[in-house]
C-alpha positions as CSV (number, residue, x, y, z in Angstrom):
1,M,142.6,79.2,96.3
2,A,140.1,76.7,97.6
3,M,141.6,77.1,101.1
4,A,141.2,80.9,101.0
5,L,137.6,80.6,99.8
6,A,136.8,78.1,102.6
7,L,138.4,80.5,105.2
8,A,136.5,83.5,103.8
9,L,133.2,81.4,103.9
10,A,133.9,80.3,107.5
11,L,134.6,83.9,108.6
12,A,131.5,85.2,106.9
13,L,129.4,82.5,108.5
14,A,130.8,83.3,112.0
15,A,130.0,87.0,111.5
16,L,126.5,86.2,110.3
17,L,125.9,83.9,113.3
18,L,127.0,86.6,115.7
19,A,124.8,89.1,114.0
20,S,121.9,86.6,114.1
21,I,122.4,86.0,117.8
22,R,122.2,89.7,118.6
23,S,119.1,90.1,116.6
24,A,117.3,87.0,117.9
25,D,115.4,88.9,120.6
26,A,111.9,87.9,121.6
27,L,109.1,90.3,122.4
28,S,107.0,89.7,125.5
29,M,103.5,91.2,125.6
30,T,100.4,91.0,127.8
31,V,97.3,90.2,125.9
32,Y,94.1,91.4,127.5
33,R,91.8,91.0,124.5
34,T,93.7,91.6,121.3
35,E,97.3,92.8,120.8
36,C,99.0,93.2,117.5
37,V,102.5,93.9,116.3
38,Q,103.7,94.7,112.8
39,E,106.8,93.7,110.9
40,H,108.1,95.1,107.6
41,V,108.9,92.6,104.9
42,E,111.2,94.2,102.3
43,Y,110.9,91.7,99.4
44,A,108.2,89.5,97.9
45,N,109.0,85.8,98.5
46,D,110.8,86.5,101.8
47,I,110.2,83.7,104.3
48,V,108.6,84.8,107.6
49,T,109.1,82.5,110.5
50,G,108.4,82.7,114.2
51,N,106.9,81.2,117.3
52,F,105.0,82.1,120.5
53,V,104.6,80.6,123.9
54,V,102.0,81.6,126.6
55,V,103.9,82.2,129.8
56,D,103.0,79.8,132.7
57,H,100.1,78.2,131.0
58,E,101.1,74.8,132.6
59,I,100.4,76.3,136.0
60,F,97.3,78.5,135.6
61,W,95.4,76.9,132.7
62,A,92.6,74.4,133.4
63,S,91.9,71.7,130.9
64,D,89.0,73.6,129.4
65,H,91.0,76.9,128.8
66,P,90.2,78.2,125.3
67,G,93.9,79.1,124.6
68,I,95.2,82.0,122.5
69,D,94.3,82.7,118.9
70,F,97.1,83.9,116.5
71,V,96.5,85.5,113.1
72,A,99.0,86.9,110.6
73,T,97.7,89.1,107.8
74,S,99.4,90.6,104.7
75,P,99.5,94.3,103.8
76,A,96.4,93.5,101.6
77,G,94.5,92.1,104.6
78,V,94.8,88.5,103.5
79,I,95.2,85.9,106.3
80,V,98.6,84.2,105.7
81,S,98.8,82.2,108.9
82,S,96.3,81.2,111.6
83,I,96.5,79.2,114.8
84,R,93.5,78.7,117.1
85,G,93.3,77.9,120.8
86,S,97.0,77.3,121.4
87,A,99.4,77.7,124.3
88,G,102.3,78.1,121.9
89,D,103.2,77.1,118.4
90,K,105.5,77.8,115.4
91,F,104.5,79.5,112.1
92,S,106.1,80.0,108.7
93,F,104.9,81.5,105.4
94,T,106.3,83.0,102.2
95,A,105.4,86.7,101.8
96,A,103.4,87.3,98.6
97,M,104.3,91.0,98.6
98,P,106.5,93.5,100.5
99,G,105.0,95.8,103.1
100,L,103.8,95.7,106.7
101,Y,102.5,92.4,108.0
102,K,100.4,92.3,111.1
103,F,100.6,89.6,113.8
104,C,97.7,89.6,116.2
105,F,97.0,87.6,119.4
106,H,93.4,87.2,120.6
107,N,92.6,86.2,124.2
108,T,89.1,85.0,124.9
109,A,89.7,84.1,128.5
110,P,88.7,86.6,131.2
111,S,92.3,87.0,132.6
112,P,95.2,88.6,130.8
113,E,97.9,86.3,129.3
114,T,101.6,87.0,128.8
115,V,103.0,85.8,125.5
116,D,106.6,85.5,124.4
117,F,106.8,86.2,120.7
118,Y,109.7,85.7,118.2
119,I,109.7,86.6,114.5
120,H,112.2,86.6,111.7
121,V,112.0,87.8,108.1
122,G,114.5,85.8,106.0
123,H,115.7,86.9,102.6
124,I,117.5,84.2,100.6
125,L,119.5,85.3,97.5
126,N,118.9,83.1,94.4
127,E,119.9,82.9,90.8
128,H,117.5,85.6,89.8
129,N,119.4,88.0,92.2
130,L,122.7,86.9,90.6
131,A,121.4,87.8,87.1
132,K,120.4,91.3,88.4
133,D,123.5,92.0,90.4
134,E,126.9,91.4,88.8
135,H,128.7,91.8,92.3
136,L,127.0,88.7,93.7
137,N,128.4,85.2,93.1
138,P,127.3,81.7,94.1
139,V,129.2,82.0,97.4
140,H,127.0,84.9,98.4
141,V,123.9,82.8,97.6
142,K,125.3,79.9,99.7
143,I,126.1,82.2,102.6
144,S,122.5,83.6,102.5
145,Q,121.0,80.1,102.5
146,L,123.2,79.1,105.5
147,K,122.4,82.2,107.4
148,E,118.7,81.5,107.0
149,A,119.2,77.9,108.1
150,L,121.0,79.2,111.2
151,E,118.1,81.6,111.9
152,S,115.6,78.7,111.6
153,L,117.6,76.7,114.1
154,M,117.8,79.7,116.5
155,A,114.0,80.2,116.2
156,D,113.4,76.5,117.1
157,Q,115.9,76.8,120.0
158,H,114.1,79.9,121.3
159,Y,110.7,78.1,121.1
160,L,112.0,75.0,122.9
161,R,113.9,77.0,125.5
162,S,110.8,79.1,126.3
163,R,108.7,75.9,126.8
164,V,111.4,74.1,128.8
165,E,112.0,77.1,131.1
166,R,108.3,77.3,131.9
167,L,108.1,73.6,132.4
168,L,111.2,73.6,134.6
169,F,109.7,76.4,136.8
170,Y,106.5,74.4,137.1
171,T,108.3,71.2,138.0
172,I,110.5,72.9,140.6
173,G,107.4,74.4,142.2
174,E,105.8,71.0,142.3
175,Y,108.8,69.5,144.0
176,L,109.0,72.3,146.6
177,A,105.3,71.9,147.4
178,L,105.7,68.2,147.7
179,A,108.7,68.6,150.0
180,A,106.8,71.2,152.2
181,A,103.9,68.8,152.4
182,S,106.1,65.9,153.4
183,V,107.9,68.0,156.1
184,T,104.5,69.2,157.5
185,Q,103.3,65.6,157.6
186,V,106.3,64.4,159.5
187,L,106.0,67.3,162.0
188,V,102.3,66.6,162.5
189,L,102.8,62.9,163.0
190,K,105.7,63.5,165.4
191,H,103.6,66.0,167.4
192,L,100.7,63.5,167.6
193,F,103.1,60.6,168.5
194,N,104.6,62.7,171.3
195,R,101.2,63.6,172.6
196,K,100.1,60.0,172.6
197,I,103.2,58.9,174.5
198,G,102.5,61.7,177.0
199,Y,98.9,60.4,177.5
200,T,100.2,56.8,177.9
201,K,102.6,57.9,180.7
202,L,99.8,59.5,182.6
């Protein structure tokens, strides 16, 4: 009995993980001044998590760049999360009510910025749900909690991957520029040395 329950739990977790992987897509948007997206939250107390990264900020931003502002507002217009002057960050909040939540990015810089944005709305079953629905059991609650833990890990993975990919691109560009400068230096010195030897022979 316990073996069958463990097998059923493992299969359910694998199915949830595959579904999560398919749904964990990021949105990429160009922010000129202000750009907003909306996400529907079905239940109060759902946990909304996400992250954003400004593409190529390591390359193009000067040290005095104002960054991107991020604001999330509830259906009632209440600010539930706010991040100022950032090149990328994570956010999380508990929805006070169901409805459409708005996520806005504000760019104060004169040039447009491309932002990778990921969001997930998580619904975790609890004992209250068990009391209302006789078809649910503690295994369903545990599966729901594990699914949300997996989603949280995937969100963190997406955030870190976005930052590392940009940093890797920047580092490779630096190495290529350094190699090109070194080759140019060698060629120039070789040319000057050959000319000097030519003058000496004369």
